C-alpha positions in Angstrom: 146.7 -50.5 55.0 148.7 -51.6 52.0 151.9 -49.9 53.1 151.5 -51.4 56.5 151.2 -54.8 54.9 154.5 -54.3 53.1 153.5 -53.2 49.7 155.0 -50.3 47.7 152.0 -48.2 46.6 151.8 -45.9 43.6 148.6 -43.9 42.8 146.9 -42.2 39.9 144.1 -39.6 40.2 142.3 -40.5 37.0 142.0 -43.1 34.3 144.4 -41.5 31.9 147.1 -41.1 34.5 146.5 -44.7 35.6 147.4 -45.9 32.1 150.6 -43.8 32.1 151.6 -45.1 35.5 150.9 -48.7 34.6 152.7 -48.5 31.3 155.7 -46.7 32.8 156.1 -48.6 36.0 154.7 -52.0 35.1 153.4 -52.8 38.6 152.8 -56.3 39.8 149.1 -55.5 40.5 146.6 -52.8 39.8 143.7 -52.0 42.1 141.2 -50.3 39.8 138.2 -48.2 40.8 135.4 -48.3 38.3 134.3 -44.6 38.6 137.2 -42.5 37.5 137.5 -39.0 35.9 138.7 -38.6 32.3 138.7 -42.4 31.5 136.5 -44.8 33.3 137.5 -48.0 35.0 136.1 -50.3 32.3 138.1 -48.5 29.6 141.2 -48.6 31.7 140.8 -52.3 32.3 140.3 -52.9 28.5 143.4 -50.8 27.7 145.5 -52.6 30.2 144.4 -56.1 29.0 144.9 -55.1 25.3 148.4 -53.6 25.9 151.3 -56.0 25.2 153.3 -54.7 28.2 150.4 -54.6 30.6 148.2 -57.6 29.7 149.9 -59.8 32.3 149.2 -57.5 35.2 146.5 -58.7 37.5 143.7 -56.2 38.1 141.5 -56.1 41.2 138.4 -54.1 40.5 136.7 -52.0 43.3 133.2 -50.8 42.8 130.5 -49.2 44.8 128.0 -50.8 42.6 126.5 -54.3 43.0 128.1 -57.5 41.8 125.9 -57.5 38.7 129.0 -56.4 36.7 131.4 -58.9 38.3 131.1 -61.6 35.6 131.5 -59.2 32.7 134.5 -57.5 34.3 136.1 -60.9 35.0 135.5 -61.9 31.4 137.3 -58.7 30.4 140.3 -59.7 32.4 139.8 -58.6 36.0 141.3 -61.0 38.5 138.9 -60.1 41.3 135.9 -57.9 42.0 135.3 -56.3 45.4 132.5 -54.1 46.5 133.7 -51.0 48.4 130.9 -51.4 51.0 132.0 -55.0 51.7 135.5 -53.7 52.5 134.2 -51.4 55.2 133.1 -54.5 57.1 136.0 -56.7 56.0 139.1 -54.7 55.1 141.1 -57.9 55.1 139.2 -58.9 52.0 141.4 -56.6 49.9 144.6 -58.1 51.3 143.3 -61.6 50.7 142.5 -60.7 47.1 145.9 -59.2 46.6 147.6 -62.3 48.1 145.6 -64.5 45.9 146.4 -62.5 42.7 150.1 -62.3 43.4 152.6 -65.2 43.4 155.1 -63.4 45.7 154.8 -61.5 49.0 156.2 -58.0 48.2 154.8 -56.2 45.2 154.4 -52.8 43.8 150.7 -52.0 43.8 148.9 -49.2 42.0 145.5 -48.2 43.5 143.5 -46.3 41.0 
């Protein structure tokens, strides 16, 4: 869906790799799953927002859990919070969140 929308997509299979990719490539946006092997999503978000070279990168958080964590994650730097179940019924919500988080049309996106 992201490639069809014109985005260049990079991926990482776990939280540690996500940080390496983000620090190496400095993407325009990160799509971050909360449940990751090796290093969880909250830790990745914290590391990204604490890093001098990555703090400016918008992070859209995806979670299978309820929105009870939404406010805390936004306070920690997430640009948006989307429930995975909601995306099944409304896949356009992710594209809308990306458009909102970015100031230009074409971007390099890292789904993690």
